C-alpha positions in Angstrom: 19.4 34.0 -8.1 23.0 35.0 -7.1 26.1 33.5 -8.6 26.9 31.8 -5.2 23.5 30.2 -5.0 23.6 29.1 -8.6 26.9 27.3 -7.9 25.2 25.4 -5.0 22.3 24.5 -7.2 24.8 23.2 -9.8 26.5 21.1 -7.1 23.2 19.7 -6.0 22.3 18.6 -9.6 25.7 17.0 -9.9 25.4 15.1 -6.6 21.9 13.9 -7.5 23.4 11.4 -10.0 27.0 11.2 -8.7 26.4 10.2 -5.1 27.6 8.0 -3.6 31.1 8.8 -5.0 33.6 6.1 -4.3 37.1 5.3 -5.4 37.9 1.9 -6.9 39.5 0.9 -3.6 36.4 2.0 -1.7 34.1 0.1 -4.1 36.1 -3.2 -3.6 36.0 -2.8 0.2 32.2 -2.1 0.0 31.6 -5.3 -2.0 33.6 -7.3 0.5 31.5 -5.9 3.3 28.3 -6.7 1.4 29.4 -10.3 1.1 30.5 -10.7 4.8 27.7 -8.6 6.3 24.8 -8.4 3.8 22.2 -7.3 6.3 24.3 -4.7 8.1 25.8 -3.2 4.9 23.3 -1.0 3.0 23.0 -1.4 -0.8 24.2 1.4 -3.1 20.9 3.2 -3.5 20.3 6.0 -5.9 16.9 6.8 -4.4 17.7 7.1 -0.7 17.5 9.9 1.8 20.6 11.8 0.5 19.0 12.2 -2.9 15.7 13.1 -1.3 17.4 16.0 0.6 18.8 17.2 -2.8 15.5 17.0 -4.6 13.7 18.9 -1.8 16.3 21.7 -2.0 16.2 21.8 -5.7 12.4 21.8 -6.0 12.1 24.6 -3.4 14.8 26.5 -5.3 12.6 26.4 -8.5 14.5 23.6 -10.3 11.4 21.6 -11.1 12.6 20.3 -14.5 15.6 18.5 -13.2 13.6 17.1 -10.2 10.9 15.8 -12.6 13.6 14.1 -14.8 15.1 12.4 -11.7 11.7 11.0 -10.6 10.9 9.9 -14.1 13.8 7.5 -13.8 12.6 6.4 -10.4 9.1 5.7 -11.8 10.6 3.8 -14.8 12.4 1.5 -12.4 9.1 0.6 -10.7 9.4 3.0 -7.7 11.7 0.7 -5.7 11.4 0.8 -1.9 14.2 -0.9 0.0 13.5 0.6 3.5 12.0 3.7 5.1 14.6 6.0 3.5 12.8 5.8 0.2 9.6 7.3 1.7 11.4 10.6 2.2 11.0 11.1 -1.5 7.3 11.0 -1.0 7.2 14.7 0.1 8.7 15.8 -3.2 6.4 13.5 -5.2 3.4 14.9 -3.3 4.5 18.4 -4.2 4.9 17.4 -7.8 1.5 15.7 -7.8 -0.3 18.8 -6.3 1.2 21.1 -9.0 1.2 18.9 -12.0 -1.2 19.7 -14.9 -0.2 16.6 -17.0 -2.7 14.0 -16.0 -0.5 11.1 -17.0 2.4 12.3 -14.9 0.0 13.1 -12.1 -1.3 9.5 -12.1 2.3 8.3 -11.9 3.1 10.5 -8.9 -0.1 9.3 -7.2 0.9 5.6 -7.8 4.3 6.2 -6.4 3.1 7.8 -3.2 0.4 5.2 -2.7 3.0 2.5 -2.9 5.1 4.3 -0.3 2.1 4.7 2.0 1.3 1.0 1.6 4.9 0.1 2.5 4.9 2.2 5.6 1.5 0.9 6.7 2.7 -2.6 6.3 5.8 -1.9 8.5 3.6 -0.1 11.1 1.2 -3.0 11.3 4.0 -5.7 11.3 6.0 -4.0 14.1 3.3 -3.2 16.6 2.6 0.4 15.6 6.2 1.4 15.1 8.4 1.7 12.0 11.9 0.4 12.6 14.8 2.1 10.9 15.9 -1.3 9.6 14.1 -4.7 9.7 17.2 -6.6 10.9 17.0 -4.5 14.1 13.2 -4.4 14.3 13.0 -2.7 17.7 15.4 0.1 17.0 13.7 3.4 16.4 16.0 6.2 15.1 15.2 9.9 15.2 16.2 9.9 11.5 12.9 8.3 10.8 11.0 11.3 12.2 12.4 13.5 9.4 12.2 10.8 6.7 8.7 9.4 7.4 6.5 11.6 9.5 6.1 14.6 7.1 5.2 12.3 4.3 2.6 10.4 6.4 1.1 13.7 7.7 0.9 15.3 4.2 -0.3 12.1 2.5 -3.1 11.8 5.0 -4.2 15.4 4.6 -4.0 15.4 0.8 -5.9 12.2 0.3 -8.0 12.3 3.5 -6.5 9.1 4.9 -7.0 9.4 8.7 -4.8 6.4 9.4 -1.8 8.1 7.8 -2.2 11.1 10.1 -2.7 8.8 13.1 0.5 7.0 12.3 2.4 10.3 11.9 1.1 11.6 15.3 1.9 8.4 17.1 5.5 8.2 15.8 6.0 11.8 16.9 4.6 11.3 20.3 6.4 8.0 20.9 9.7 9.7 20.2 9.0 12.6 22.5 8.1 10.1 25.2 10.9 7.5 24.7 13.7 9.2 22.8 14.4 12.5 24.7 16.9 13.2 27.5 15.1 14.5 30.5 18.0 16.7 31.8 18.9 18.5 28.6 15.7 18.3 26.6 17.7 17.1 23.7 17.1 13.9 21.7 19.1 10.6 21.9 19.9 9.1 18.5 17.3 6.4 19.1 15.7 3.9 21.5 14.5 0.3 21.7 10.8 0.1 21.3 10.6 -3.1 23.4 12.9 -2.3 26.3 12.6 1.6 26.0 16.4 1.7 26.4 17.8 4.9 24.9 20.8 4.6 22.5 23.4 6.8 20.9 24.7 10.1 22.3 22.6 12.9 23.6 22.4 15.9 21.3 24.0 14.5 18.1 23.6 17.5 15.8 21.7 15.8 13.0 19.5 14.1 15.6 18.3 17.6 16.6 18.1 18.5 13.0 16.1 15.4 12.0 13.6 16.0 14.8 13.1 19.7 14.0 13.0 18.9 10.2 10.3 16.3 10.8 8.2 18.5 13.1 8.5 21.7 10.9 7.5 19.8 7.7 4.6 18.1 9.4 2.9 20.8 11.5 0.5 22.2 8.9 -0.9 18.8 8.0 -1.7 17.7 11.6 -5.0 18.3 13.4 -5.1 21.7 15.1 -4.8 20.3 18.7 -1.8 18.3 17.7 -0.3 21.3 15.9 -0.5 23.3 19.1 1.2 20.7 21.2 4.1 20.2 18.7 4.5 23.9 18.0 5.2 24.3 21.8 7.6 21.3 21.7 9.5 22.6 18.7 10.0 26.0 20.4 11.1 24.1 23.5 13.6 22.1 21.5 14.9 25.2 19.7 15.4 27.0 23.0 17.3 24.0 24.5 19.4 23.8 21.3 20.2 27.5 21.1 21.9 27.3 24.5 24.7 25.4 22.7 25.0 27.6 19.6 28.6 28.3 18.9 30.3 31.7 18.9 30.6 31.4 15.1 26.8 30.9 14.8 26.8 27.3 13.9 26.2 24.0 15.8 28.8 21.3 16.4 28.5 17.7 15.3 27.4 17.0 18.9 25.8 20.3 19.9 27.0 20.3 23.5 30.6 19.9 22.2 30.9 23.6 21.5 34.6 23.4 21.1 34.3 20.4 18.8 34.0 20.5 15.0 31.3 22.6 13.4 28.8 20.5 11.4 27.2 22.4 8.6 24.7 19.7 7.9 23.4 19.8 11.5 23.4 23.6 11.4 21.4 23.7 8.1 18.9 21.1 9.3 18.3 23.1 12.6 18.1 26.2 10.4 15.2 24.7 8.5 13.3 24.2 11.8 14.1 27.8 12.8 13.1 29.4 9.5 9.8 27.4 9.2 8.8 28.3 12.7 9.6 31.9 12.1 7.6 31.9 8.9 4.7 30.2 10.6 3.5 32.8 13.1 1.8 31.3 16.1 -1.0 33.9 15.7 -2.0 32.2 12.5 -2.7 29.0 14.4 -4.4 30.2 17.6 -4.7 33.9 18.2 -4.9 33.4 21.9 -1.3 32.2 21.9 0.0 35.4 20.4 1.5 36.6 23.7 4.4 38.9 24.5 6.4 35.9 25.7 6.0 34.2 22.3 7.0 37.4 20.5 10.1 37.5 22.6 10.8 33.9 21.7 10.5 34.7 18.0 12.9 37.6 18.5 15.4 35.3 20.1 15.1 32.7 17.4 15.4 35.4 14.7 18.7 36.6 16.2 19.9 33.0 16.4 18.9 32.3 12.9 20.8 35.3 11.5 23.9 34.1 13.2 23.4 30.6 11.9 23.1 31.9 8.3 26.4 33.6 8.6 28.0 30.4 9.8 26.6 28.5 6.8 27.7 31.2 4.4 31.2 30.8 5.6 31.1 27.0 4.8 30.4 27.5 1.1 33.3 27.0 -1.3 32.7 26.7 -5.1 29.1 25.4 -4.6 30.1 22.9 -2.0 28.8 23.2 1.6 31.9 22.1 3.5 32.3 21.1 7.2 29.5 18.5 7.1 30.1 15.4 9.2 30.1 12.1 7.3 27.3 9.6 7.3 26.6 8.0 10.6 27.4 4.3 10.8 25.3 3.2 13.8 24.5 4.2 17.3 27.4 6.1 18.8 29.5 5.7 15.6 30.0 9.1 14.2 33.0 9.3 11.8 34.9 12.5 12.3 35.3 13.1 8.6 34.1 16.5 7.3 33.4 17.5 3.7 30.6 18.5 1.5 27.7 16.0 1.3 24.2 15.8 -0.1 22.8 16.4 3.4 24.7 19.7 3.7 24.0 20.9 0.2 20.3 20.0 0.1 19.6 21.3 3.5 21.3 24.6 2.9 19.3 25.0 -0.3 16.1 24.5 1.7 17.1 27.1 4.2 17.9 29.6 1.4 14.6 28.9 -0.3 12.7 29.4 2.9 14.0 33.0 3.1 13.4 33.7 -0.6 17.0 33.5 -1.8 
C-alpha cells in the first residue's frame, strides 16, 4: 500500500468515529432544528450511510480489524435501525459473516442482517411494495435507496436463499428504471412519487447517477441470470449516457450536465465504482453469446473514460482527504454548493482503488 493510500485509509478510520463533525454553533443550530422540525431533521446517527461508505472502503482495502471493532459497537447497541440508511451496513456485515471463523461473531452478524431484512420487509409490505426514503414522506422514492438497499436485499437473498428478498431487490430496481429516469437524456431524476409518478429533483445530479450505478454494480452477481442480463445492458446504457458529460479533467460535475460547474469528487468516485465493477465483470462470463465486437468496443470506451476519471480523483487528494466533494443533499433540488472532503468521497475513492488492486 502506497503512502498516499495509507493516508486515505487513515482519514477513513478517523472519520468513522468523528463524523458528523460540527462546531459548537452548528450543534446549537442543529438542536433548535430538531425541536422545531423533529420529523424533517435527521438525528445524529453514527451508523448511517456515510459510515457504511467508509466501512465498505476500509474492508475492501484489507482493514478488517477496524471494521470488526466498529460493528462490535453497533451490535452492543442492539443493532439500531432508524431508517433505510442503516441497511447499507448490511453489505459489510454480510461480507464479515461469510468470512468469519468465530462462530459467536458469525451468529452476531447473522442476527444483525436478519434484523435489517425484517425491517426492510416490513417497510415494503407497509408501503405497497415500495420502500420510502423516509416515512414522513411515505410516497417519496429516492435514487439513494437503490444504492443503500438493493445490494443488501440481493445478496441477503442469495446467501440465505430468501427468494422474497431477491424479488424485492428486483422490483425496486425495475420501478426506478420505469418511474425515475428522464426519457430524453437517459439520466436519473433524484426521485419520484410512488403514488402520482411525478418526478422530482434535478436530472443528472452527480450522486444520483452514482447511487444508481453503485446499486446495480453491487447487486448484479446476486440476481437471477435473466435479470442480470437486463441490468447489465441498462448499466452500460447509463454509463454511455453519463460519459457524454465527462469533464475535460476526467471528472464529473455535481450535476453532470453542468460541465463548467464545480467538480464533485464523490459523484466521480461513485460513478467510478460502477465503471470498475463493470470492467472487472466481463460480459462473456455471464452469457458468451453477448461477447460481441460492439461490447468489446464499449469496454474499451469505458476503460479510457475510467483512466481519465482516476486521474481526476488523484488530483483531489490532499493529505488523505478527498477534496471537492459536494456537501450532503438536504432535499429534492436542494444541493448546497459547499465542497470539502466527506465520508462519501473518502469511502467511495477507497472502493475504487480496491477494485483495481491498489
